[in-house]
C-alpha positions in Angstrom: 0.0 0.0 0.0 2.6 2.7 -0.1 2.3 5.2 -2.9 4.8 8.1 -3.4 3.3 11.5 -3.0 3.7 13.9 -5.9 2.2 17.0 -4.4 1.3 18.2 -0.9 -2.4 17.4 -1.6 -1.7 13.6 -2.0 0.3 13.5 1.2 -0.1 10.1 3.0 0.4 11.3 6.6 -2.4 13.8 7.0 -4.8 11.4 8.6 -2.5 8.5 9.5 0.1 7.9 12.1 3.5 8.5 10.6 5.7 5.6 11.3 9.5 5.9 10.7 9.6 3.4 7.9 7.0 5.2 5.8 8.6 8.5 6.6 12.0 7.3 5.4 10.6 5.8 2.2 8.8 9.1 1.5 11.8 11.2 2.3 14.2 9.2 0.2 11.8 9.2 -2.7 11.3 13.0 -2.5 15.1 13.6 -2.1 15.8 11.5 -5.2 13.1 13.4 -7.2 14.5 16.7 -5.9 18.0 15.8 -6.9 16.7 15.3 -10.5 14.3 18.2 -10.5 15.9 20.9 -8.4 13.5 23.6 -9.6 10.3 21.6 -9.0 8.4 23.8 -6.6 5.7 21.2 -6.0 8.3 18.6 -4.9 10.0 21.1 -2.7 6.7 22.1 -1.1 5.8 18.4 -0.5 9.3 17.7 1.0 8.9 20.7 3.4 5.4 19.5 4.3 6.7 16.0 5.0 9.4 17.3 7.4 6.9 19.6 9.1 4.4 16.9 9.6 7.0 14.4 10.8 8.2 17.1 13.3 4.6 17.7 14.5 4.0 13.9 14.8 7.3 13.4 16.7 6.4 16.2 19.0 2.9 14.8 19.6 4.3 11.3 20.2 7.0 12.6 22.6 4.3 14.7 24.4 2.0 11.6 24.7 4.9 9.5 26.0 5.9 12.1 28.5 2.3 12.5 29.7 2.0 8.7 30.0 5.2 8.6 32.1 3.8 11.4 34.3 0.5 9.5 34.7 2.4 6.3 35.6 4.5 8.2 38.1 1.4 9.8 39.7 -0.3 6.4 39.9 2.8 4.9 41.4 2.9 7.7 44.0 -0.8 7.3 44.8 -0.2 3.5 45.1 2.8 4.0 47.4 0.8 6.5 49.5 -2.1 4.2 49.8 0.2 1.3 50.6 2.0 3.4 53.2 -1.4 4.4 54.7 -2.5 0.8 54.8 0.7 -0.3 56.4 0.5 2.6 58.9 -3.1 1.6 59.8 -2.0 -2.0 60.1 0.9 -1.1 62.4 -1.4 1.1 64.5 -3.9 -1.8 64.8 -1.2 -4.3 65.7 0.3 -1.8 68.2 -3.1 -1.1 69.6 -3.8 -4.9 70.0 -0.5 -5.4 71.7 -1.1 -2.5 74.0 -4.6 -3.8 74.9 -3.3 -7.3 75.4 -0.5 -5.9 77.7 -3.1 -3.8 79.7 -5.4 -6.8 80.0 -2.5 -9.1 81.1 -1.3 -6.4 83.6 -4.8 -6.1 85.0 -5.1 -9.8 85.3 -1.7 -9.9 87.1 -2.8 -7.2 89.5 -6.0 -9.0 90.1 -4.1 -12.3 90.8 -1.8 -10.4 93.1 -4.7 -8.9 95.1 -6.4 -12.2 95.3 -3.2 -13.8 96.6 -2.8 -11.1 99.2 -6.4 -11.4 100.3 -6.0 -15.2 100.6 -2.8 -14.8 102.6 -4.5 -12.2 104.9 -7.5 -14.4 105.4 -5.3 -17.4 106.2 -3.3 -15.3 108.7 -6.5 -13.9 110.3 -7.9 -17.4 110.5 -4.7 -18.8 112.0 -4.5 -16.1 114.6 -8.1 -16.4 115.8 
């Protein structure tokens, strides 16, 4: 399907993506024609149009790639932030559980200690009476 353009009106890249292979074929063809017909204004205009469109296409492609990289970086940052928040919440929950367990254990120990003291006191009182 590649046909060489002969004027700016028949330019193949107006509505299509301009891949490098087509661009090179087109450029080589036009350069060959220009070397044989240096004074051909139509060929020169077509050649200029080709370079201009390729430049616009490359700029748009670069811009799209850069925007894609920025979006990926933003998503990565959002993901890391969310992951950090999740980890932080998890750490808080674990810490809270450990703290609650320690408090419960300490309360249990204190209760056992009081019970022991009461038992000893009762035994002593009973022994003395």
